[in-house]
Steps between C-alpha positions, in 0.01 A plus 500: 500500500236687698455874432654606826808282440542643150460857630774462764734291279701802379339798676715571807645843411177615333302391806708714729391814308131425516287751685361232738854411627580854627342485846746262674626718779161600622373138480793374699447774757150350549634144513757603771218655715306175471785298643585771758849538351603170650834416327468134614205463269552256208329615184394315184433703190289290259513613137784726585582592142827696482495522883396858561324429832747229606796734430349791698426274796846352492652848493307570818648196673239222448556142402323452174436207259364584156334249266383538141413293198718697266878431495539816294350716778697312769827553319436874491406492877828319578699764303335776689556328837874461428515874395323600815725280717206315665451119542165374377408134434331520153349168390327383183164352624131473410285695738243219499752251654753693706774289669439646843303399813468695825806712422401865458361777721368692203405411142442775242338470158503853358407645164368192323773273635344179374153556658258549313668419165429128488258353253264339756362589837643180638853605394462839660385334814803277500717818518329611816511144636871476429567843654306400815702180526823698490391716793567440863191446710503867615604635157338763280417518126488820308387503142331710233260399233251652256170625652193337342280781651642744245356338178184414696432851607597657163337377185717210366533675155615823663742305715646320206537829306657684801737202554652503149852631525757565229588176338173326576229417252134596531423130482484487880222286641380482858287197586260562790447127549870426571633854590777453250627768267645380174707748300753523229821675603785613281838524677854590388752283689858576606638401158263737322275221359126558499286220642120456502362342813154368581461592865249338736469644853252432785338775705382417854233658726582544870261227611677250279842589642369478848354157441819372334714622788262370768519155338877513562436575865581870495286662765572869469456628141509873414437637152584857393529718193838460330683818392826476314786568746254597775378184663303597812248367743335838479380441143156323504429289193260676256345416166745748343807297608644292219694293743461392862751445776451189721658428833433160657606373839442175693 
């Protein structure tokens, strides 16, 4: 089992209390503006987790499909949708091979929803390729990913030290040849059990993202700084942004 599968295997309720999941309303406000509040817009949430973005969008009247690799996370998402009285199509699926073609007006991949957690660049590319295939010809892709300019600008050792959070080991290693950060993370799951995970995540620089998306025939590609709960086109990407927000259109 891959580290990201093991992490989300019994982590749904713990996940919902993480700091990085608290910006949902502001992020959906931004998504709504990007689709001009068109309620006819069909939305695909890739790596939807427990459905926080999908649920907020559905509450606002949008048709949403959510996919994830974790049945545990999806079960929690379905429970929440039932409690909220909204109808969302949650499906178990691999983001690298989504069962959709030319179906959605918008695809979102927010907060490490599959991209860039895969173990090879080819697999990460397959996620973007699969998302592009799911889009209609005039569709839009919105996603976030880790900003490779951050560790480039700061000394790598300082970056590693500053990136260590509670539960992580100082055995972090950032490889400048591959732009991969390997780290040891200790997590306590929903049952109270402690697990040790060997994480492996890919950072991307804007020029790489632009090239990948252009190879998928996206013609308008905008990249911004990514602030938790405050997505905005008024936030230029800087070397101090840990994540970047990407908006791609045909």
